[in-house]
Every structure is written in structure tokens, then in C-alpha cells.
N, C-alpha and C positions, 0 to 999 in steps of 0.2 A: 808633753814639755814646760818643766815648770817656769817660771816668771826671770831666773839666772840666765838659764840655758837660750831662752827667748831672745835675750839682750844682746846675749853672745850672738846669737844668730843674726839678728841684725846689724849690730854693730861689724860685723864681717862681710854682711851683704852690701854696707857703703861703702866697706874698703876696697873690696873685689869691684863694684859698678864705678869708684872713683878712679882705678888703677883702669880698668879699660878704657875710659873715658880719654886719661893720658897718655895711655898706651901709641894712639897713630901721631900724637907729634914727637915723639921718640924713636921714631923711626923713616924710611925713606917713601917717596909716594909709591913705589913698585910692592912694598911690603903691606903697605896699606890697601892697597886693589888685592892683594892675596890673602889678607885679615879680611876682607869683606866676600870675599868669594868661600872662607871658611863659614863665614854664617851663614850665607847663601845654603850652602850643603849640609850644615846642621842641620836646618830648619826642613831641607826635603828629605835627611833621616830620619828625622824627628818623625814625619809623616810616613816612611814606611815601614818605622819603629811599631807606630799604633795598629800599622795592619797584618805587619808576619811577626813581632816580637811579642804583644799582649793578644790577639787574635787570633794569631796561626794561620795565616792564610799567606801563602809564597808568593810573591810578587816577582816577577822579570822584567816590569814595562812602566815602573814609574818615569822611567827618563821618558816618556811618553807625555805623562802629566805633566812632569818642567817644560816642556818645549811647547805645552798648551799654554800655560800661566807665561811663557812668558813671550809668546807670538799674541796672547789677549793682550797683553800690558805694550809690548810696540808696537801694533797694529792701532790700538786707541790714541796710544800716543802720537806717532805719526801721520795717523791721516783725519783726527781729529781734533789733536792739540792736546788731551788731555794731562792736565798734571801728573806726575810720576806715581805720587802716593795715593790718587784717586785710582787706579788701578789694580791695587793689590788685592783689594776685597773683589773687585769686578771677577778677577784672575783666578781667586778663590773659588767662588760662587758657579762661574763655569765650567770648575773643576769638579767640583762638587757634584755638580748634575752628570759630568761623563762619569766621573767614579761610579757614582749613585746605578745610575744606567748597564756599565760594566760589571758591578756587583750583583746583581739578578742574575746573568748567566755564569757566575763566578759560583751560583750557590751548588748548582751540580758539579762542580770539581773541586778539585783537593790536590795538595802533594803537588806532584810533577806534572799534572794533568793541567793545576790552575798556572805554575809555572809558565811552561808551555802556550797557553791563551795569552796570556798576559805579555811573555817575548813576542809573540805576533804582531800583540801591542804597538810595542817597540819597534820594531821592523817596519808597519806601515806607518806610521805615523811622519820620517825622515821623506817618506816618498809621497803621500798625499803636500806634502808641506812643498814640494815639486810639482804638484802637479799644474798644465799651464792651463787651466781656467782661473785657478787662484791665484796666478803669479800676479794679477793686479794688485791682491789684496795681502798674499806674503812676501812680495818681492822675487820669487822663485827663489832658483842655485845662490842668485847673490845675496837674499836676506834682503835685511833692513837695517840702518846706520843710526842711528840714534844722538843725542846729544847729552851729553853728563848734566843735569843741572846743575846752575851755582849756588854758594851755600849762600844763604837770606839775611848773613851778618858778616864782618869783618872780624877777625879773631889770631893773633901770633901768641905761640906758645913754645915755649923752647926753640925760639930760631925761626919754626917752621908755621905757614900760613893756612889758615882752615879754607882748602881748595876742594873742587868737588869730592877727591878721591875719600876726605880726611870727613865734612860734610856726609857723604852718604856710608859712610862707615857708622857713623850717629845713627844715622834716618836705620839701617841695617840693625843696630846693636838694640834699637827699640825695638821695632819689630820682630825680633826675636825672641827679646823677654817676653812680650806680649804673645809671640806663639807659644812658649817653653808653659809660662802661665795658663794659658789656654789647657793647654795639654795636661799637667799636674791637675788640676780641678780636674779634666776629666777624665781621669785615669784614675784617680786616689779616694772614686767614691764608688757607686754603687754599678754606674756606667764601666768603669775599670775592672769592676768582679767579675760581672758578669762576662766581659771579652777574655780574658783568665779561663772563666769556667766554662767558654764555648774551648779553647786553645785547648784546657788538659783534658774533657770529659764532656765534649758534646752532649749524648745522650744522655747523662745525668744533669745538664745542664737546662736541657730538655724538659725533663722530666721535673723540674723545681721550677718548670714556668716560664723559662727565659726565652723568648720568642728568636732562635736560630734567623730565621728569614728576615726579620727586620734589623738586627743588631747587623748580621756582615753585611748585608748591603749598605745602611748607613755607614758602618767602618771603614767601607771601600771610599765611600765618598768623601769623608770627612780626612781619611788619608789624602785622596787624589787633591782634595781643596788646599791641606800643608806645604803637599808636592806643588802646587801650582803658583800658591803665594811665594815658593820660594823661587820658581821658575820666573816670576814675573818681577821680584827684586833683583834677580840675575842679569835680569836685560837691560834691569836700568845701568846695574854695577856695569856689568861689560860695554854697554851702549851701543850693542851690534847681536842679532838674531840670523840664525843660518840652519836652514836644514840638514851639515853637516856637522854640527853642530850637539847634538841631539841623539848621536847614532846607538846601537843597543848596548855600544860600552857605557855608555852613562849612567844606564840602570843596572847596569854589574858593578860598576863604580859606587853606588848607594848600599849597593847589597854587601861590598866588601864594607863601606864606612860602616853601615848596621853591624855586621860582625865582628870587625873592631874594637867597636866602641863597646857592646855587649847589649845583647837582645834584653827585651823588655825594662832597659834603663833609659831613662828621660835624659839627665846628664851626658850618657854615653855619645850620643847622637854628635855631641860638642868635640870630641876625642875622633867620631869618626869622620867629622868635616874636616880636624887637622890634616889627618890621614890621608884623605883622598887628593890633598889640595896640596901636600908638602913631600911627600913619599914620592911621587914619579918625579918630582922636580931633583930632590937629591940623587935616585938613582939614573937619572938623567946626566947629574954631575960626577958621579961615581964613574959610569962608562956609557959613553957616544956610542960604541958600539951597539952593545945591548942594555940597552936602560930597563926593558922589561923581564928581562933575565935577574938584574938587581931586585927591578920591582918585585917579581917573585917570592925573592928569597928574605926578603923583608916580610912579605906575607908570612910566607910559612915560617920563619922566625917567631914572627907574632903569635899567632894561632899557640906555635909549639909552649911557648910559654905563659901565653894569658887565653888557654880554650875556652874562656867565658868572655873573654874582650876585658879593656882595659878595667872599666868599672866591676866586673867580678874582680881582677886581681883586686883594685883597690879595696873591695869590700872584704876580701878575706884579710888584707893587713888590717884592717879596723877591728876585724874580731879577732886578729891575737890580740892587736894591744888592749882590746877591752877583756879578754879572756886573762892577760899578763895583770892589767889593773884591780880585776876583782880577787886572784890568786897574791897578788901580793896585800891587800885588802884582808882576805882571809887569814894569812899567817900573820896579819899584824895583829888580828883582834879572832883568835881561835877559840 
């Protein structure tokens, strides 16, 4: 990247960040809440993408790691009074441990066998959260009600006050920037090349000296850690956790968001978060009688129009624009 292009990238990043910071003051409080959930889901989908998109391990159980992260934050805030932001790294570390342990038996499984094993995890976690002997800690079927943190300072912009949801939007945005930056630096280097090699040609990767056991188990742990941080942040944003909020459908939604956004694409997680947050609401507004039928039509249409996801479509458009630019330069300078 030359100096001129770097300057444009920096300038564009500053403009985008300014727009994102102003955005919550241009909409009503409920829309801000939805924007918060988009960010939370994007982080969770990013975690799943590290495992499935880059490493090729298929998971239908990431809703379980999301639940573990959410309950970790909720229990720490409710029982110990811990400040909300301090629960995020703790949730990530706990989910890292769980994911790493689950990664070991996953080494013997692949494809649909691994999917079924992780599916069992997604089914079991909500039931364990309702277990009688854990009810004093988890709140049982009633869950745990939390209080949203107040903004640390007062601010008015465009006639809108910096309330709890808008402050949490800023916090969520900062956390998302950190998580996406970590994922970008992790996946663009030697580790990312190793994960892709394991995904595409595991035998060749092993022959080149890549430790499949180490990378697969660690990848599962890192992926779970990302999703656990998302779960903890989601608990703070929603201010409530309950076992029925983390059904297996949540894991399926993450997978849908991953496919819609684009496999092995870091920015695609953002589009996946937008899809799983807003499309069900749009489908419900179109038809109260059969919202999931409308949702299915949306999903089929997306897959037909964008079989490689939103980022795949954007990449093709960018390549066509680049080819046209090269062709025009060639015609002008034969």
C-alpha cells in the first residue's frame, strides 16, 4: 500500500468512525438497542467464522458458548457487584477454556459428525442452566435481571441524551473494534495461513510441519472466547439472561449470519449481524401469521442472489470495477 492509498484509508476510517459515533443520536432508543445487538451478534459470528470459515470445523453449538459468556457476566455482576466491563475478559477466558477442552474430542470428528456433537452441546446447556442445584447461582428458569449501567458523563447531541443504551453502544463499538482488530492481526499472518491450509489440505498441512492437534484445539478455544465475549456483552446490553434465551436456534442463527455475511471474511460478520437482527423483525412486520415463512423466502433469495455471501458479492463488484479501470487504461495507452 503506497502512502497516498494509506492516507485515504486513514481518512476513510476516521469518517466511518465519526458516522458510527454520531449514529445513535440520530435514531430513537429502540433502534439504538437493535444496533447494540447487531454489534454483539457480529462479534459472535466473527468467532464462529474463525472456526468454520478459516479452519473448516463445522459447529452448531456456539450458542452454548454465547450462553456461558452471558451467564458469566450476569453472575459476576449480580453476585459480586463486579463492574460490567471487567466481566468481558473473564467471560472470554472461561469460554476459551471450555472451547479448548471441547476441541480435543473434536479432533476425532469432522464434518457432520462434529456438527452433531456441537449440536448436542447447544441442546444441553439450556437444560443445565435450569438444573435445581445451580438455581441459586443461575436463577433457574426465571434467569437473572440486571441493571443497565449509566453513562459516566452527560451529553446532548441532536436533541438526544446520552442514556444507558447509547453509552452501551459506544462501549460495544469499542469492544467490537478491539475484537475485529485482534481477529485481523491473528488471521492475516502465519496463523491464518496455517488455519486455511488445515481447512483446505490437512494432509499437506501436516506434511509441511503444521501441528494439526494444536491448531485445531486452540482455534476452537479462540473461537469460543470471541463468542463468550459477545455473550457477556449481550447480557449487559439486554440486562437479562434466562435459559430459554439460548436455545439451539441461536446457534443456527449464528451459522445463518456467517453464511449470509460470507465465509472466511472478517467484515462479513457485520452483515451477518445485521441480517439475523433485522430480517426476522421485517418478516414479522410483513406477515404476522407466517413470519418464518417470509424469513425463509428472504434467506433463499439471499442465497440465490449472493451464494458466496454479501462480502463475496461486494468482492466481485470490486473486481469488475478494477478490471474496467485496467481495460480503460490499456485502451488509452496502447
